[in-house]
C-alpha positions in Angstrom: 0.9 -6.2 21.3 0.3 -4.4 17.9 0.8 -0.6 18.7 -1.8 0.0 21.7 -3.9 -3.4 20.7 -3.5 -6.9 22.1 -3.8 -9.1 19.0 -7.5 -10.3 19.5 -8.4 -6.3 20.0 -6.5 -5.5 16.5 -8.3 -8.2 14.7 -11.6 -6.8 16.0 -10.5 -3.1 14.5 -9.1 -4.8 11.5 -12.5 -6.4 10.9 -14.5 -3.2 11.6 -12.2 -1.1 9.5 -11.3 -3.3 6.1 -14.4 -5.6 6.5 -12.5 -8.9 7.0 -9.6 -10.2 9.2 -7.2 -10.3 6.2 -3.8 -11.9 6.9 -1.9 -9.4 5.3 -3.5 -6.3 7.4 -2.6 -8.8 10.3 0.7 -9.3 9.4 1.1 -5.8 8.2 0.3 -4.9 12.1 3.6 -6.0 13.3 5.5 -4.7 10.4 4.1 -0.8 11.2 4.3 -1.5 14.9 8.4 -3.0 14.4 9.0 0.5 12.2 6.9 2.7 14.8 9.3 1.3 17.7 12.7 2.4 15.5 11.6 5.5 15.0 12.4 8.5 17.6 9.5 9.5 20.0 7.9 12.5 18.8 9.2 12.7 15.5 6.8 13.7 12.6 6.2 10.5 10.4 5.3 9.9 6.5 5.0 6.9 5.3 5.6 4.8 2.2 3.9 1.6 1.1 5.3 -0.9 -1.8 1.8 -2.6 -2.1 -2.0 -2.1 -2.8 -3.2 -4.9 -1.2 -4.0 -4.4 2.7 -0.9 -2.9 4.1 -1.7 0.6 3.6 -5.0 -0.4 5.7 -2.3 -1.2 8.6 -0.2 1.7 8.4 -3.8 3.9 8.7 -4.8 2.5 11.4 -1.6 2.2 13.6 -0.1 5.9 12.5 -1.3 9.3 11.6 -0.2 8.7 8.0 -3.0 8.1 5.7 -3.6 8.6 2.0 -6.2 11.9 2.6 -3.8 14.0 4.8 -1.1 13.0 2.0 1.3 11.4 4.6 0.9 8.0 3.5 2.3 7.7 -0.5 1.5 4.6 -2.4 4.3 3.6 -4.6 2.9 0.3 -6.2 6.6 -1.9 -6.5 4.8 -5.0 -6.2 6.5 -5.9 -2.5 4.6 -6.5 0.3 7.1 -3.7 2.4 6.4 -0.1 3.9 8.7 2.6 5.2 8.2 5.2 7.8 10.5 8.2 7.9 10.7 11.5 9.3 9.2 14.0 7.0 11.8 16.7 6.9 14.9 14.6 6.4 13.4 11.2 4.4 15.5 9.3 7.0 13.6 6.3 8.7 13.3 2.5 8.3 11.8 -0.2 5.8 10.4 -3.4 7.0 9.8 -6.0 4.7 8.7 -9.5 4.4 12.0 -11.9 5.1 11.0 -14.9 2.6 14.3 -16.9 4.0 12.3 -17.2 7.6 9.1 -19.0 6.6 10.3 -22.1 6.7 9.0 -22.5 10.1 5.5 -21.5 9.2 4.0 -23.5 5.7 0.5 -21.8 6.2 2.7 -18.0 5.8 4.7 -19.4 2.7 1.5 -21.1 1.2 -0.3 -17.5 1.4 2.3 -15.2 0.1 3.5 -17.3 -2.7 -0.4 -18.6 -3.6 0.6 -22.0 -3.9 -2.4 -23.0 -3.0 -6.1 -21.0 -4.1 -7.4 -19.5 -1.2 -10.6 -21.3 -0.6 -7.8 -24.3 -0.5 -5.9 -22.4 2.5 -6.6 -23.3 6.4 -7.3 -19.6 7.3 -7.4 -21.0 11.0 -3.8 -22.2 10.8 -2.6 -19.0 8.8 -3.7 -16.3 11.4 -2.3 -18.9 14.2 1.1 -18.3 12.5 0.7 -14.9 11.5 0.2 -14.6 15.5 2.8 -16.7 16.3 5.5 -15.5 14.1 5.0 -12.0 14.9 8.0 -9.5 14.2 10.0 -12.3 13.8 9.1 -12.5 9.8 10.6 -9.1 9.0 13.4 -7.5 7.7 14.4 -4.1 8.4 16.5 -2.0 6.7 17.7 2.1 7.3 16.7 4.3 4.4 16.7 7.5 3.2 13.9 8.4 0.7 14.8 10.3 -2.5 14.2 14.1 -1.8 11.8 14.2 -5.0 9.3 12.3 -2.5 9.4 13.8 0.3 7.3 17.4 0.0 3.6 17.1 -0.5 2.7 18.1 -4.6 0.7 22.0 -4.3 -2.1 21.4 -6.7 -1.7 24.8 -7.8 -4.8 27.4 -8.9 -8.6 25.5 -9.2 -10.5 26.6 -12.0 -14.1 25.2 -13.3 -13.4 22.8 -16.0 -15.0 24.3 -19.2 -16.7 21.1 -20.2 -18.1 19.2 -17.2 -18.0 22.8 -14.8 -16.5 20.5 -12.2 -13.3 22.3 -10.0 -10.1 20.8 -11.0 -6.4 22.0 -10.9 -5.1 24.1 -13.8 -2.0 22.4 -14.2 -3.9 19.4 -15.5 -4.4 21.2 -18.8 -7.3 23.2 -20.4 -10.1 20.8 -19.4 -9.9 18.4 -16.2 -8.2 15.0 -16.5 -11.8 13.2 -17.0 -12.7 15.1 -19.9 -9.7 14.6 -21.4 -10.6 11.1 -21.4 -9.5 9.4 -18.1 -12.3 8.9 -16.6 -13.0 5.6 -15.1 -16.4 5.7 -16.3 -18.3 4.7 -19.6 -20.5 7.5 -20.1 -22.9 10.1 -18.1 -26.0 10.4 -20.8 -27.4 13.9 -21.2 -24.8 15.5 -18.4 -25.1 18.9 -18.0 -22.3 21.2 -16.3 -21.7 21.0 -12.8 -24.2 18.2 -12.4 -24.2 14.3 -12.1 -27.6 13.3 -11.8 -27.3 9.7 -14.1 -26.1 6.2 -13.6 -22.8 5.8 -14.5 -20.9 2.6 -15.3 -17.3 1.5 -14.7 -15.1 1.2 -17.7 -14.1 -2.6 -18.4 -10.1 -1.2 -17.7 -11.1 -0.3 -13.9 -12.9 -3.5 -12.7 -11.4 -3.3 -9.2 -9.3 -5.6 -7.4 -7.0 -8.0 -9.5 -5.0 -10.7 -9.1 -1.5 -10.6 -8.4 -1.1 -14.0 -10.4 2.1 -16.1 -9.4 4.3 -14.9 -6.7 8.1 -15.6 -6.5 11.4 -14.4 -5.2 13.2 -11.5 -6.8 16.4 -13.0 -8.1 18.4 -9.4 -7.3 16.8 -8.7 -3.8 15.3 -11.9 -2.6 12.0 -10.3 -1.8 8.6 -11.8 -2.9 6.8 -10.0 -5.8 4.3 -10.8 -8.7 6.2 -12.5 -11.5 3.6 -10.5 -14.0 6.0 -7.6 -12.8 9.0 -9.1 -15.0 11.9 -11.0 -14.4 12.9 -8.9 -11.6 10.5 -6.9 -9.0 9.8 -2.9 -9.9 12.1 -1.8 -7.3 15.0 -3.7 -8.7 14.2 -2.5 -12.3 14.7 0.9 -11.0 11.8 2.3 -9.5 12.7 2.1 -6.0 11.9 5.1 -3.8 14.5 4.3 -1.4 18.5 5.2 -0.5 20.0 3.1 1.8 22.1 5.0 4.3 25.8 4.3 4.6 
């Protein structure tokens, strides 16, 4: 079982929500379920996801934590891992892929480390291995989240931007972030304040989904990470948001 679902039922839910039976989302279901079982019954949960790829959707499908209600934070450390923790005290559990356990599942290892192009991977075998492996692929760590990540950030006062006319948080500056140049769009020809009626194009630096490139084990923590992030993973470079309990 994955939460309230059989594996077959969960595959159907995943396809309906995500658009495909993505391997990362199927494996993520086992990870979320393992973390949920470690948490006290009735606890008010928040979540952290350390990757933008697939895993956030598993959290949103199986827990009350979503991006929209601000109970799910995506802090992209490049690792396929998640944490569930109690909202008030930050104590919980982190679940991650333990690459030392992959020997029995070569299809998963090929997918995780990108040893073959996606088109050359055996999708049917991969899904079967994920189902067979289940939670046996996962490592678990008790964690306490850094207090600075515990509380929802207040947007403060809201006003209309004097350039575009749209509401925005005043703490962002004298004009909204988009009008400061952070918009992902090339232009909005003929734009009038408060109106958006023209076709816009996405800037080249915002192309959508990008490849993580080669994946390797971090020489410090041993977890898989994209080599493009540097000689060690982002968490081991100091971007980690967790504190391991004594």
